[in-house]
Backbone as a chain_set.jsonl record, in Angstrom:
{"seq": "MALEKEERIVIPDENGEEHLFEVLFTFDVEKTGHSYIAVVPAEQKENEEVEVFAFRYEEKEDDEENLSLYQIESDQEWEMVEEMLNTLTDEDLT", "coords": {"N": [[-55.988, 84.095, 308.022], [-53.627, 81.695, 309.185], [-50.974, 81.715, 308.395], [-47.959, 83.543, 308.335], [-45.632, 86.115, 307.316], [-42.293, 85.001, 306.899], [-42.817, 82.562, 307.945], [-42.417, 79.033, 308.268], [-42.868, 75.891, 306.648], [-43.297, 72.328, 306.541], [-42.978, 70.111, 303.909], [-43.746, 67.054, 302.516], [-42.061, 65.045, 300.029], [-42.605, 63.091, 296.986], [-41.521, 60.705, 297.788], [-41.91, 60.599, 300.438], [-40.079, 61.909, 301.956], [-39.304, 64.587, 304.08], [-39.241, 68.142, 303.632], [-38.079, 71.399, 304.414], [-39.62, 74.523, 304.009], [-39.785, 78.031, 303.283], [-42.4, 80.325, 303.607], [-43.423, 82.416, 301.072], [-45.634, 83.959, 300.212], [-49.22, 84.062, 300.498], [-52.353, 83.798, 298.834], [-55.788, 84.495, 298.012], [-58.292, 83.599, 295.656], [-61.081, 85.078, 294.827], [-62.946, 84.636, 292.806], [-62.736, 81.912, 292.104], [-62.689, 80.718, 294.559], [-60.489, 79.469, 295.573], [-57.395, 79.004, 297.387], [-53.951, 79.94, 297.438], [-50.451, 79.159, 297.799], [-47.1, 80.221, 297.926], [-43.824, 79.043, 298.061], [-40.352, 78.736, 299.098], [-37.373, 76.737, 299.148], [-36.031, 76.313, 302.379], [-33.377, 75.82, 302.933], [-31.779, 76.865, 300.91], [-28.997, 78.569, 299.452], [-27.846, 81.977, 299.798], [-26.814, 83.198, 297.443], [-27.728, 81.623, 295.422], [-29.902, 80.878, 292.632], [-33.311, 81.498, 293.047], [-35.69, 79.042, 293.565], [-39.03, 78.79, 293.166], [-41.89, 77.329, 294.55], [-45.274, 76.534, 294.044], [-48.558, 76.011, 295.301], [-51.983, 74.968, 295.387], [-54.059, 75.339, 298.183], [-55.85, 74.092, 301.07], [-57.202, 74.866, 304.195], [-57.545, 72.827, 307.049], [-60.67, 72.449, 308.556], [-60.897, 72.08, 311.337], [-58.394, 72.669, 312.279], [-56.314, 75.171, 311.823], [-53.601, 75.207, 311.49], [-52.931, 73.052, 310.007], [-52.508, 72.158, 306.762], [-53.84, 71.196, 303.583], [-52.213, 70.407, 300.691], [-52.264, 70.919, 297.158], [-51.238, 70.049, 293.931], [-50.719, 72.374, 291.292], [-52.325, 72.131, 288.333], [-53.475, 73.08, 285.963], [-52.903, 75.191, 283.111], [-54.047, 77.691, 283.214], [-54.328, 78.198, 285.965], [-51.591, 78.238, 286.679], [-50.681, 80.47, 285.229], [-52.069, 82.505, 286.55], [-50.959, 82.344, 289.146], [-48.254, 82.883, 288.562], [-48.516, 85.501, 287.602], [-49.361, 86.797, 289.933], [-47.104, 86.356, 291.552], [-45.144, 87.773, 290.086], [-46.228, 90.347, 290.314], [-46.09, 90.796, 293.105], [-43.329, 90.545, 293.473], [-42.383, 92.68, 291.948], [-43.429, 94.784, 293.462], [-41.969, 94.495, 295.828], [-39.451, 95.193, 294.961], [-39.595, 97.869, 294.474]], "CA": [[-55.238, 82.877, 307.848], [-52.6, 81.523, 310.206], [-49.628, 81.868, 307.86], [-47.409, 84.88, 308.406], [-44.34, 86.253, 306.649], [-41.19, 84.328, 307.572], [-43.247, 81.272, 308.47], [-41.868, 77.862, 307.592], [-43.707, 74.701, 306.66], [-42.652, 71.099, 306.1], [-43.737, 69.48, 302.831], [-43.131, 65.79, 302.092], [-42.012, 64.817, 298.589], [-43.284, 61.863, 296.546], [-40.909, 59.564, 298.475], [-42.205, 60.722, 301.857], [-39.011, 62.662, 302.621], [-39.799, 65.912, 304.43], [-38.379, 69.274, 303.289], [-38.486, 72.645, 305.049], [-39.816, 75.628, 303.075], [-40.214, 79.328, 303.802], [-43.577, 80.834, 302.914], [-43.253, 83.74, 300.472], [-46.923, 84.633, 300.326], [-50.447, 83.318, 300.212], [-53.414, 84.664, 298.318], [-57.062, 83.859, 297.711], [-58.945, 84.039, 294.427], [-62.513, 85.086, 295.134], [-63.703, 84.106, 291.661], [-62.74, 80.443, 292.138], [-62.781, 80.247, 295.927], [-59.278, 78.724, 295.913], [-56.288, 79.693, 298.031], [-52.661, 79.513, 296.902], [-49.285, 79.436, 298.626], [-45.81, 80.151, 297.229], [-42.775, 78.738, 299.03], [-38.996, 78.48, 298.615], [-36.647, 75.865, 300.074], [-35.404, 77.062, 303.471], [-31.946, 75.61, 303.017], [-31.023, 77.343, 299.751], [-27.962, 79.556, 299.747], [-28.222, 83.342, 299.419], [-26.41, 83.547, 296.083], [-28.347, 80.708, 294.463], [-31.145, 81.294, 292.0], [-34.428, 81.074, 293.876], [-36.691, 78.188, 292.941], [-40.29, 78.997, 293.869], [-42.9, 76.292, 294.382], [-46.606, 77.042, 294.357], [-49.589, 74.994, 295.491], [-53.309, 75.343, 295.868], [-54.175, 74.727, 299.505], [-57.067, 74.211, 301.876], [-56.974, 74.688, 305.625], [-58.473, 71.898, 307.695], [-61.631, 73.239, 309.336], [-60.688, 71.942, 312.771], [-57.012, 72.979, 312.651], [-55.778, 76.067, 310.792], [-52.169, 74.959, 311.328], [-52.793, 71.871, 309.159], [-52.923, 72.483, 305.398], [-53.798, 70.19, 302.519], [-51.642, 71.022, 299.495], [-52.623, 70.292, 295.895], [-50.436, 70.547, 292.819], [-51.418, 73.19, 290.299], [-52.238, 71.329, 287.121], [-53.938, 73.739, 284.747], [-52.12, 76.337, 282.643], [-54.735, 78.897, 283.659], [-53.934, 78.421, 287.359], [-50.167, 78.616, 286.699], [-50.567, 81.848, 284.755], [-52.571, 83.368, 287.61], [-49.965, 82.336, 290.212], [-47.077, 83.599, 288.064], [-48.847, 86.925, 287.555], [-49.357, 87.281, 291.314], [-45.704, 86.358, 291.986], [-44.496, 88.904, 289.415], [-46.755, 91.58, 290.906], [-45.536, 90.951, 294.444], [-41.892, 90.753, 293.334], [-42.206, 94.057, 291.484], [-43.722, 95.661, 294.59], [-40.859, 94.381, 296.773], [-38.26, 95.841, 294.401], [-39.76, 99.331, 294.41]], "C": [[-54.067, 82.854, 308.819], [-51.196, 81.774, 309.691], [-49.193, 83.328, 307.912], [-46.08, 84.917, 307.664], [-43.264, 85.633, 307.525], [-41.611, 82.986, 308.182], [-42.652, 80.153, 307.629], [-42.857, 76.709, 307.698], [-42.884, 73.518, 306.155], [-43.561, 70.449, 305.068], [-43.032, 68.187, 302.453], [-43.115, 65.681, 300.571], [-42.682, 63.487, 298.261], [-42.726, 60.608, 297.211], [-41.163, 59.596, 299.981], [-41.13, 61.46, 302.643], [-39.487, 64.089, 302.864], [-38.758, 66.991, 304.141], [-38.96, 70.538, 303.914], [-38.533, 73.767, 304.014], [-40.196, 76.889, 303.833], [-41.368, 79.823, 302.953], [-43.27, 82.236, 302.39], [-44.523, 84.559, 300.63], [-48.05, 83.639, 300.102], [-51.442, 84.31, 299.629], [-54.644, 83.828, 297.982], [-57.605, 84.429, 296.409], [-60.445, 83.928, 294.66], [-63.346, 84.417, 294.045], [-63.82, 82.577, 291.705], [-62.939, 79.882, 293.541], [-61.563, 79.459, 296.372], [-58.246, 79.63, 296.58], [-54.984, 79.096, 297.52], [-51.544, 79.924, 297.845], [-48.035, 79.295, 297.756], [-44.732, 79.997, 298.284], [-41.434, 78.581, 298.328], [-38.309, 77.566, 299.615], [-35.914, 76.692, 301.129], [-33.896, 76.932, 303.456], [-31.166, 76.121, 301.811], [-30.076, 78.47, 300.158], [-28.38, 80.922, 299.195], [-27.922, 83.674, 297.97], [-27.029, 82.649, 295.022], [-29.592, 81.331, 293.84], [-32.303, 80.708, 292.803], [-35.392, 80.227, 293.06], [-37.966, 78.288, 293.779], [-41.243, 77.851, 293.529], [-44.243, 76.871, 294.784], [-47.594, 75.878, 294.402], [-50.926, 75.664, 295.746], [-53.437, 74.67, 297.22], [-55.563, 74.928, 300.102], [-56.673, 74.002, 303.323], [-57.988, 73.678, 306.143], [-59.381, 72.721, 308.605], [-61.345, 73.212, 310.825], [-59.29, 72.359, 313.222], [-56.377, 73.856, 311.58], [-54.269, 75.951, 310.626], [-51.913, 73.809, 310.361], [-53.36, 72.186, 307.778], [-52.912, 71.237, 304.531], [-53.309, 70.905, 301.273], [-52.003, 70.213, 298.262], [-51.751, 70.89, 294.799], [-51.311, 71.349, 291.868], [-51.227, 72.495, 288.958], [-52.649, 72.055, 285.851], [-53.051, 74.936, 284.398], [-52.725, 77.644, 283.142], [-54.358, 79.22, 285.111], [-52.481, 78.874, 287.452], [-49.984, 80.059, 286.28], [-50.998, 82.831, 285.837], [-51.548, 83.468, 288.75], [-48.716, 83.093, 289.788], [-47.322, 85.099, 288.019], [-48.81, 87.529, 288.958], [-47.92, 87.361, 291.84], [-44.958, 87.538, 291.369], [-44.946, 90.235, 290.008], [-46.136, 91.824, 292.267], [-44.033, 91.184, 294.404], [-41.601, 92.185, 292.896], [-42.436, 95.042, 292.62], [-42.582, 95.649, 295.592], [-39.629, 95.123, 296.283], [-38.383, 97.351, 294.364], [-39.858, 99.95, 295.769]], "O": [[-53.578, 83.908, 309.224], [-50.296, 82.027, 310.491], [-49.96, 84.23, 307.577], [-45.473, 83.876, 307.413], [-43.319, 85.73, 308.751], [-40.814, 82.348, 308.87], [-42.416, 80.313, 306.432], [-43.577, 76.566, 308.686], [-41.902, 73.691, 305.434], [-44.753, 70.256, 305.306], [-41.851, 68.206, 302.106], [-44.03, 66.157, 299.898], [-43.253, 62.836, 299.135], [-43.375, 59.562, 297.203], [-40.689, 58.728, 300.715], [-41.249, 61.622, 303.858], [-40.015, 64.73, 301.956], [-37.563, 66.799, 304.366], [-40.176, 70.727, 303.942], [-37.595, 73.939, 303.236], [-40.84, 76.833, 304.881], [-41.322, 79.75, 301.725], [-42.906, 83.13, 303.154], [-44.499, 85.691, 301.112], [-47.851, 82.537, 299.59], [-51.375, 85.509, 299.899], [-54.555, 82.631, 297.709], [-57.399, 85.603, 296.101], [-61.005, 82.832, 294.686], [-64.322, 83.722, 294.328], [-64.869, 82.018, 291.384], [-63.311, 78.72, 293.705], [-61.587, 78.841, 297.437], [-58.224, 80.843, 296.371], [-54.911, 77.908, 297.207], [-51.662, 80.898, 298.589], [-47.928, 78.369, 296.952], [-44.717, 80.721, 299.28], [-41.376, 78.325, 297.126], [-38.621, 77.607, 300.805], [-35.246, 77.671, 300.793], [-33.196, 77.834, 303.916], [-29.975, 75.827, 301.702], [-30.344, 79.219, 301.097], [-29.164, 81.009, 298.25], [-28.708, 84.37, 297.327], [-26.862, 82.904, 293.83], [-30.244, 82.189, 294.435], [-32.263, 79.54, 293.19], [-35.854, 80.642, 291.997], [-37.979, 77.917, 294.952], [-41.378, 77.459, 292.37], [-44.335, 77.618, 295.758], [-47.481, 74.907, 293.655], [-50.991, 76.783, 296.254], [-52.973, 73.543, 297.394], [-56.328, 75.803, 299.695], [-55.914, 73.089, 303.65], [-59.146, 73.675, 305.726], [-58.909, 73.59, 309.338], [-61.531, 74.219, 311.508], [-59.02, 72.399, 314.423], [-55.947, 73.352, 310.543], [-53.71, 76.545, 309.704], [-50.775, 73.614, 309.935], [-54.554, 72.45, 307.64], [-52.089, 70.34, 304.714], [-53.908, 71.89, 300.841], [-52.046, 68.983, 298.302], [-51.552, 72.103, 294.751], [-52.486, 71.041, 291.667], [-50.099, 72.296, 288.506], [-52.212, 71.68, 284.763], [-52.519, 75.606, 285.283], [-52.003, 78.59, 283.456], [-54.1, 80.376, 285.445], [-52.164, 79.788, 288.213], [-49.219, 80.797, 286.901], [-50.367, 83.872, 286.021], [-51.3, 84.56, 289.261], [-48.172, 83.869, 290.573], [-46.437, 85.884, 288.36], [-48.296, 88.631, 289.154], [-47.561, 88.333, 292.503], [-44.217, 88.231, 292.067], [-44.136, 91.145, 290.183], [-45.699, 92.937, 292.559], [-43.508, 91.943, 295.218], [-40.683, 92.824, 293.411], [-41.714, 96.032, 292.734], [-42.254, 96.692, 296.156], [-38.846, 95.629, 297.087], [-37.376, 98.048, 294.236], [-39.999, 101.168, 295.884]]}, "num_chains": 1, "name": "protein.A"}
C-alpha cells in the first residue's frame, strides 16, 4: 500500500471543507477483505487529547494515491478497529 507512517491526507467534511489528517496506521482484515485507516487531525496541539478517526477504505485501481473512504457503521467493525488501535497503542508504549 502507498500509505507510510507520517503521511498526511486531506479529507473533506460533510460541508465540503477540507481538513488535513496524519495517518496513524492502516490494516487489512483478510476475513472480510476490507482495509481500514486511522487518522488524527494534523493541526491538533501536542497537549490536547487525541481524537482518532477511523474509516474503511478502498484504493482506486488506477491510482493508489486516491482513496475512497467509507464511514464505519456497524458495532462489529468499530470493535475490531478499537481492538487494533489498542493493540498498536500498547505496542508503542512498550
